[in-house]
Legacy VTK file of the C-alpha trace (Angstrom):
# vtk DataFile Version 3.0
C-alpha trace
ASCII
DATASET POLYDATA
POINTS 288 float
-1.014 -7.977 6.738
-1.780 -10.595 9.212
-1.914 -9.953 12.967
0.855 -12.338 13.368
3.259 -10.274 11.098
2.799 -6.872 12.588
5.695 -6.846 15.173
8.497 -8.108 12.779
7.114 -5.755 9.998
7.418 -2.861 12.431
10.909 -4.010 13.636
11.970 -4.000 9.830
10.419 -0.720 8.698
9.783 1.593 11.723
13.434 2.769 12.478
13.761 4.412 9.090
10.317 6.067 9.263
10.914 7.153 12.831
14.124 8.774 11.562
12.610 10.514 8.746
9.877 11.891 11.104
12.469 13.269 13.742
12.619 16.641 12.149
8.803 17.087 11.971
8.468 15.860 15.625
10.834 18.800 16.607
8.762 21.298 14.700
5.650 20.141 16.328
7.247 20.439 19.781
6.854 16.634 20.322
9.880 15.975 22.584
10.790 12.735 24.067
9.012 13.471 27.208
5.864 14.337 25.384
5.907 11.411 23.162
6.435 9.084 26.082
3.561 10.713 28.107
1.272 10.359 25.070
2.095 6.622 24.660
1.172 5.873 28.427
-2.079 7.954 28.108
-3.080 5.988 24.809
-2.184 2.621 26.276
-4.094 3.301 29.526
-7.167 4.419 27.540
-7.208 1.259 25.310
-6.249 -1.332 27.873
-9.031 -3.970 28.517
-10.177 -4.328 25.042
-11.196 -0.747 24.452
-11.121 0.476 20.763
-11.340 4.150 20.411
-11.836 6.572 17.438
-9.225 9.292 16.532
-11.580 11.865 18.147
-11.926 9.871 21.257
-8.242 9.516 21.580
-7.704 13.135 21.019
-9.947 13.761 24.026
-7.718 11.267 26.154
-4.618 13.194 25.245
-6.135 16.503 25.847
-7.403 15.599 29.332
-3.934 14.371 30.073
-2.268 17.602 29.306
-0.933 16.724 25.883
-2.020 19.283 23.042
-3.360 17.750 19.934
-3.772 20.952 17.730
-2.646 21.056 14.080
-0.802 18.133 13.032
0.215 17.073 16.552
-2.447 14.377 16.678
-1.591 12.343 13.692
2.145 12.374 14.501
1.371 11.352 18.104
-0.759 8.403 16.824
1.923 7.509 14.225
4.630 7.426 16.765
2.625 5.098 19.054
1.881 2.928 16.027
5.424 2.751 14.929
6.474 2.165 18.497
4.272 -0.974 18.567
1.947 0.319 21.242
-1.255 0.826 19.281
-2.745 -0.612 16.097
-5.850 -0.393 13.959
-8.921 -1.624 15.600
-12.405 -2.571 14.345
-14.709 -0.069 12.613
-16.981 1.757 14.899
-19.926 2.642 12.436
-18.135 4.344 9.696
-15.164 5.330 11.774
-11.811 3.746 12.159
-10.513 2.928 15.583
-7.223 2.165 17.387
-6.626 -0.694 19.738
-3.700 -1.768 22.044
-1.319 -3.943 19.836
-0.516 -6.384 22.561
-4.298 -7.129 22.972
-5.259 -6.911 19.290
-2.510 -9.176 18.164
-1.288 -11.048 21.207
0.412 -13.966 19.089
2.413 -11.468 16.805
5.868 -12.810 16.423
8.987 -10.633 16.453
12.291 -11.113 14.913
15.666 -9.555 15.187
15.976 -6.684 12.711
18.341 -8.522 10.338
16.034 -11.466 10.194
12.852 -9.314 9.859
14.463 -7.570 6.756
15.285 -10.845 5.153
11.682 -12.000 5.710
10.325 -8.725 4.273
12.685 -9.160 1.180
11.349 -12.743 0.852
7.606 -11.554 1.050
8.225 -8.490 -1.259
9.876 -10.422 -4.285
7.598 -13.407 -3.870
4.471 -11.163 -4.252
5.997 -8.461 -6.554
8.777 -9.961 -8.435
10.444 -9.785 -10.792
11.695 -6.451 -9.261
14.854 -4.654 -8.245
16.674 -3.760 -5.000
15.529 -0.149 -5.767
11.989 -1.182 -6.158
12.230 -2.839 -2.763
13.972 -0.125 -1.044
11.309 2.324 -2.110
8.381 0.193 -1.191
9.752 -0.807 2.127
11.105 2.814 3.074
14.615 1.480 3.272
18.052 2.545 2.100
19.728 0.589 -0.600
22.396 -0.187 2.082
19.652 -1.903 4.032
17.752 -3.369 1.130
20.688 -5.221 -0.655
21.909 -7.272 2.433
18.284 -8.144 3.148
17.981 -9.690 -0.270
21.149 -11.623 0.123
19.997 -12.755 3.572
16.873 -14.194 1.899
19.033 -16.713 0.405
17.872 -19.520 -1.788
14.218 -18.582 -1.519
14.868 -15.783 -4.179
16.164 -16.016 -7.745
18.483 -13.637 -9.389
18.193 -12.632 -12.921
20.047 -10.004 -14.947
18.479 -8.471 -18.037
19.931 -5.619 -19.871
22.406 -4.912 -17.130
19.589 -4.653 -14.516
19.493 -7.241 -11.660
16.015 -8.587 -11.027
14.690 -10.816 -8.046
11.860 -12.981 -7.742
10.732 -16.125 -5.777
12.850 -19.093 -6.555
9.631 -21.044 -7.630
8.074 -18.020 -9.367
7.050 -19.928 -12.387
4.874 -22.403 -10.382
3.301 -19.529 -8.512
2.403 -17.425 -11.610
-0.844 -18.546 -13.274
-0.966 -18.412 -17.088
-2.713 -15.038 -18.026
-5.827 -15.394 -20.122
-5.854 -12.542 -22.723
-7.427 -10.124 -22.961
-7.595 -9.584 -19.241
-8.965 -6.079 -18.190
-8.736 -4.698 -14.578
-10.161 -1.371 -13.275
-7.891 -0.389 -10.446
-7.168 2.668 -8.263
-4.216 4.816 -9.081
-2.765 4.043 -5.636
-3.114 0.277 -6.236
-0.211 -1.731 -5.057
0.227 -2.987 -8.548
1.040 0.460 -9.695
2.810 1.917 -6.599
4.893 -1.079 -5.549
7.704 -0.208 -8.022
10.081 2.639 -8.882
12.983 1.445 -11.114
10.862 -0.813 -13.167
7.618 1.262 -13.442
8.235 1.685 -17.060
7.161 -1.917 -17.793
3.562 -0.975 -16.991
3.459 0.954 -20.258
2.020 -0.837 -23.383
4.435 -0.645 -26.340
3.433 2.052 -28.860
1.105 4.122 -26.491
1.782 7.742 -25.417
1.588 7.107 -21.866
4.862 7.811 -19.844
4.957 6.000 -16.395
5.618 9.230 -14.513
2.735 11.136 -16.275
-0.620 9.897 -14.456
-1.590 11.755 -11.188
-1.150 9.565 -8.430
-4.763 8.938 -7.705
-5.909 8.603 -11.284
-8.103 5.351 -11.876
-6.255 3.098 -14.164
-7.399 0.626 -16.822
-5.111 -2.477 -17.164
-5.040 -4.561 -20.232
-2.957 -7.849 -19.704
-1.111 -6.071 -16.956
-0.134 -2.881 -18.746
-1.786 0.553 -18.400
-4.279 0.915 -21.336
-6.294 3.936 -20.223
-8.037 5.729 -17.406
-11.527 5.553 -16.017
-13.930 7.859 -14.008
-17.185 6.657 -12.253
-20.570 8.353 -11.639
-22.793 6.705 -9.262
-26.547 6.965 -9.939
-29.436 5.739 -8.059
-29.641 2.244 -9.436
-26.404 2.411 -11.711
-22.876 3.239 -12.111
-21.547 4.786 -15.264
-17.877 4.031 -16.012
-16.324 6.397 -18.473
-13.253 4.808 -20.193
-10.503 6.969 -21.918
-8.343 4.478 -23.712
-4.892 5.204 -24.806
-5.572 3.186 -27.953
-8.946 1.778 -29.329
-9.825 -1.562 -27.991
-10.480 -4.630 -30.135
-14.042 -6.358 -29.808
-12.867 -8.961 -27.566
-10.990 -6.369 -25.456
-14.052 -4.157 -25.232
-16.141 -7.139 -24.087
-13.598 -7.943 -21.373
-13.668 -4.216 -20.158
-17.627 -4.602 -20.008
-17.204 -7.779 -18.049
-14.924 -6.305 -15.595
-17.271 -3.131 -15.146
-20.294 -5.494 -14.457
-18.043 -7.253 -11.921
-17.403 -3.845 -10.274
-21.081 -3.006 -10.363
-22.096 -6.294 -8.770
-19.553 -5.641 -6.012
-21.309 -2.395 -5.174
-24.875 -3.441 -5.921
-25.542 -1.515 -9.149
-25.844 -2.039 -12.757
-22.723 -0.944 -14.674
-22.592 0.865 -18.038
-19.361 1.639 -19.863
-19.085 4.893 -21.831
-15.942 5.198 -24.268
-14.738 8.671 -24.160
-11.809 10.323 -26.171
-8.655 8.487 -25.999
-5.879 10.340 -23.818
-4.190 10.952 -20.715
-6.219 11.545 -17.407
-7.233 15.144 -16.732
LINES 1 289
288 0 1 2 3 4 5 6 7 8 9 10 11 12 13 14 15 16 17 18 19 20 21 22 23 24 25 26 27 28 29 30 31 32 33 34 35 36 37 38 39 40 41 42 43 44 45 46 47 48 49 50 51 52 53 54 55 56 57 58 59 60 61 62 63 64 65 66 67 68 69 70 71 72 73 74 75 76 77 78 79 80 81 82 83 84 85 86 87 88 89 90 91 92 93 94 95 96 97 98 99 100 101 102 103 104 105 106 107 108 109 110 111 112 113 114 115 116 117 118 119 120 121 122 123 124 125 126 127 128 129 130 131 132 133 134 135 136 137 138 139 140 141 142 143 144 145 146 147 148 149 150 151 152 153 154 155 156 157 158 159 160 161 162 163 164 165 166 167 168 169 170 171 172 173 174 175 176 177 178 179 180 181 182 183 184 185 186 187 188 189 190 191 192 193 194 195 196 197 198 199 200 201 202 203 204 205 206 207 208 209 210 211 212 213 214 215 216 217 218 219 220 221 222 223 224 225 226 227 228 229 230 231 232 233 234 235 236 237 238 239 240 241 242 243 244 245 246 247 248 249 250 251 252 253 254 255 256 257 258 259 260 261 262 263 264 265 266 267 268 269 270 271 272 273 274 275 276 277 278 279 280 281 282 283 284 285 286 287
């Protein structure tokens, strides 16, 4: 997400998230007066370019008379983020910080919600298509009643295609945007990677034909091996002083070319973290 996009993205998605949080706000005793007071305290502490860590903001709220025990602090910060008061700041050592949104992203543009939803639909299907309205609704935390008109409002920028009775949407110029895949292409990704989590109705297309993996089976945070865009196994990593050992549990044995592609991907990852990488093939199967 670019700084210029943050306001219209919040306009599009925050109302549904806030509605979903309403019950939790009540459980935590975060009434309208408390939420308003916390926003004012946070904005005051961050004004003038200040960027504070979560612990520092907790002190600000406590001094201002707002209790932050239990889960009150994360929900107070979330409310202020969804209300476009605060946003992520720069790292302070190893810690994340928050900043005042109007100072951190002064040129962020806003849109009426209908236009913001249409822009969100266009962005999603351009980067994730082909996908369905249900995929989009889940990804954007919208209802289908919100998602479908948003897709229609995106107009000619999207292309509609029906396959097996299911309607898919993608960018109108999808073919020009998508480079040819050079097989075998192996990628080591996190289980929470956008490629795996950006879909719900069409998650099944990630399964390789003939393998035992069912799309709903892997734990959310399992590390996944992709072969030509499909799930081909799972991996674990062990960091050593000068090396990283990658244990690869493949759903089906790799060919020589596929194994070489896996080793090259491991080496790429090792270079990124500054360690030599070694691949160890373990018994085929689902993640533990």
